N, C-alpha and C positions, 0 to 999 in steps of 0.2 A: 505493500500500499504507500503511495506517495506521501511523503512528511508535508505537513501543514504548518505554515508559520502566519503569524498575524502581525502587521505592523500598523501602531494605533495612530499613524498620521503620515501624511504625504511627507516625504524627508527630501533634503537636497544631496547633492553629493552625486557621485556614479556608481561607488560600489554596490548600492542598494540594488541596481539594476541587475546584479549578477545572482540574485537570490533566487530569481524565477527559474534560473537554469537549474536548480538544486532541490526545488519543493513548490508546493501550490502556496501562492503567496496572495493574501487578502490583505488590502489597505484601507483604513478607515477614510473615507473622502469627506467626512462632515455632514453638516454643517456643524462647525464649532468643535470643541474637544469631544472625545468620548465618555458618556457617563458611566460610572462605576459599574452599574446593572448591565449595560453594553459590552464593557469588558468581559465580565463573567461569561456572558452568552457567546461572545466572539471566540473565547479561548477554551469553549468547552470540548473542542475536538483537536486542538492545536499541539504541535510538538513543541513549540517556541514561539516567543513574543519579542519584537523590537519596539521599545517604549520610550516615553517621554519622561521627566520628571514631574509631569502633571497627573501621570497615571499611577494611582496607589495600588501596589501588589501587597497585600496583608497576608497574615497567616490564615485566615479564613478563607480567603481566594486560591491561595496556593493547595490548601488540602481539599479544595474542591476540583481540583484540576490532577487527576492522577496520571494524564498521560502528557504532562509537561517535562520537557528535557531541557530546557535552558531559558534564560531572560536575558536579553541585551538591552541596555537603557542606553539612550543618547544623553547621558549626563557624567559629570564627575562625581558628584555625591549619589549616595544610594538610600538617604534616609527615607523615601518615598516608598523603599521596599524593605519587607522583612527579611533581611538576609539570614538569620538564624534558621528561619523555615526553610528557604531554600536550601542551606547548607545540609539540614538535617535529612533532607530527601536526596541530596547528592547533586543538586541542581547547579551549574554553574551560573554567574551572574556577570555578564560583561558590563563595564562601565567606558568612560572616555577620559582619563586623565592625561594631564600635561599639555593637551592642544589648547587648552583656553586661558592658559597662565597670562601671555602679555595682554592678550585682548581685555581680561578683566582688570589686570593693573592699569590699563589706562581709563577704563571707566570710574576706578577709585579716585584715578586723580582729576576726572571731568567732573565727579561729584565734589570733590575737596575744593576746587577751584570755584565751582560754581555756588557752593554753600559759603565759601570764604569772602567772594565778591559779589554777593546777594544777587545773582544772573537771575534767578527765577523771578524776585520781586521787581526787579528792574524792567525784565521781559514784559511782566504783567502791568507794569506803571505805564509802558509806552503803549501797548496794545490796547488798554482800557481807555486812553485819551487823558489818562491824567496829567500826562507831560504838558500836552497842549493848554490843558485847563488852568493848571498852575504855574505853569513857564517859569520856574524858580531855581534858583541854583544858590549854592551857599557852601562853605567850607566843608561841611558835614553831609552834603548830599549823597546818599547811597554809598558813604563809607564802610568799608568793610574790613578784613582782617588779612594783614601780612602773611603769606604762606613762605617767600624766602627768608630764611634764617629763623623760621620756627622750629618749635619740636614736634617730630611727628612719632608718637607711639603705635607700635603695632602689638596686637594682640593674636598671637599666631604666628610663625615664622615658616610656614611651609613655602611652595615655589612661587606664590601668588604674592605673599607677604614679602619674601625676599626681592621679587619684581617689582613691588611699589618702592621698596627701599633704595633700589637703584634709581628709580625716578625722583624720589625726594632727593638724595644726594645731588643730583643735576641740579636742583632748585637750592641748593646750599641749606637745607635742611638738617637739623641734628636729628639721627633717627634711634630711638631705644625702642626694645622689645622684649615682651614675656612670651615664652613657648614653655609647652608642659615639659619638653624634654629638653635638655642642655643641646645648643646648637650654635655654631661659631660661623658668623656671616660677615665679611669684610664691611667695616664702615657702620656697623650696628653693634649697640650695647646692650647686653641682656641684664634686666633688672627684675626684680618681683613684680608682681600682677599690681601691687599696691603703689609702687613708686612710679610705675608706668602711667596708672591711672592719674595721680597727682602731678605729675611734670608735664603731661603731653598737652600742647597746644590744639593739635588734632590727632584723634584716634581711631585708627582703623582696623576693622574685625575681619580676621583670616583663620577662622576655625571651621572643622566638620560640625553638623550637629549630630551630638550623641548623648546619652544620658548625663555625662559629667559636664557637658557645655551648655545643656539645655538652662536658660537662665542666667548664664553666666553674669552677664552684665545687668544685675538686678536693682533695686531700689538702693541699696547700701552702697554697691560699687559705683553706679551712676552718681550718688551723691557725693563719692570720694574723688570724682574726676575733678580736673582743674578749673576754676570758675572761668567763664568765657570760653570754654574748649568747643571744639567742634567734634562729632562723632560720625564716623561713616561706617556703614555695613553693607558689604556685598557677598557675604557669606551665606547666613541663613538666618530667617528672620526669628526663630525661636532662640537664639542665643541671647537676645536684647529686650527686657522688659520694656515693650512699647509705653504702655502707661506710665511708667516712671521716668522713661525719655521724654514724653509729651509733656510732663509737668516741670520737669527741669528746664524745659525751651521754653514754656510759656511764662514761667517765672522769671526768665532771664538767667538762670544760674547757668546754663550752657548757652552758647553763642548761637549755633545752627546744627543742622545736621545734613547728612547727606543718605538716603536709605534706598536700596534697590530690591531687598527682600522682606518680606513679613511672615509673620508666626501665621496667618491664613491667606492664602492666595487664591484667586483675586482679592485685592484688599477689599473688607467690607467697609461700606460708608460710615458707619459710625466709628472708624479708626480715630483716636484723637490727632494722629498726626497729620491728617488731610486738612484740619482746619488751621494749622499753623502757618504764617508766612515765612518763617525761618528753617523750613524742611524743604530741601530739594528731593523730590520723590519720583522714581523710575520703576517700570513694571517688570523687575526680574531681567534686565536686559545686558547684565554684565558681559556675556559673552556673544552678544549680538552683533556680529559683525557677519558679512557672507562667506567669506572665506572659513572663518573659524566654524562656524555652522555647518558648513559642508564638510570641513574635517572631521568634527564630530559626528556626523552621520555616516561618513566613510568607515570611522571605527568602530561604530555600533554595528554596523552591517558586516565588517570582518570579522567581528566576533561572533555574529549569528553564522555566519559561512564556517568559520572553524567548528563551531557546536555540530553543525549539521552533518559535516564531514566525520565527526567523533574525533576531532582534534582538541586539544587545549585552546581556550580563547588566549589571543595576544594581550588583552588587558583584561584580567578577570578578577574581581573584586574578593572572592571567597576562594582563593586557588587549593584551599585545604580540600576540596572536592575531588582534586585530581589524585591526591593520595591514598585514596580508598583502593 
């Protein structure tokens, strides 16, 4: 019987087209994203799935699919998937590490600069006609925060954190960092989390979402940040307490924030960050360049092809399944 693979969204890149030569491929064509109930139905007789970070593959779904042989996600993080449930079944999980490092680091600096120089506020001021109505200028007109010479603190010093550090050094910034394990990086001074929070003019989060990082930047740690600091998060929303962040921003204790990821996505309309003028918000676009997304799709497809051929995935998030 021919193997069947379900792809939860049309993907860019070229490698995905090779799948049809190895199996029966079914692609969700929309409209919109595939609902959870539809995912279970579509996977009922499939050997594998190529999915996105918006597709939740939990234990209940895994246990309902006795024929599932592999999962390949077009994402670096795999917190949308129950990795333990897959590993217990010996099911390999593919992901796409490394490919989005530089692109995401660019996004960090885009948010950092936009928040520091009040770009979103100024854009709204012009578009809404306020400039014409007020036609004013003064020494403090849309003044922002200097980036050059400031201190950047990194919470997490993986590949993306290191790429951000390189950019910061080019801006003449002093770079300090906290990492869960010691790591020597040129130009970066490792410090305790408490001292990084207290000294950073700009704080950028670069951690995977896991039980030990869930809510890491909570009310007390946000309160421990340097007064007037800017917080940037392009990692995962659940790491930062959004209510505590909103309160610190609205009180003026923190200067601004640049947020690309949220605890709930799409972000609900009652999220307190949406009403604040000193927050730059983007819809999880850290890796959103055409080239990077195509490369991610190619890696996800290559992982799926390897699994179909009975070979180890080139990029497997749970490689211990191959030791069995």
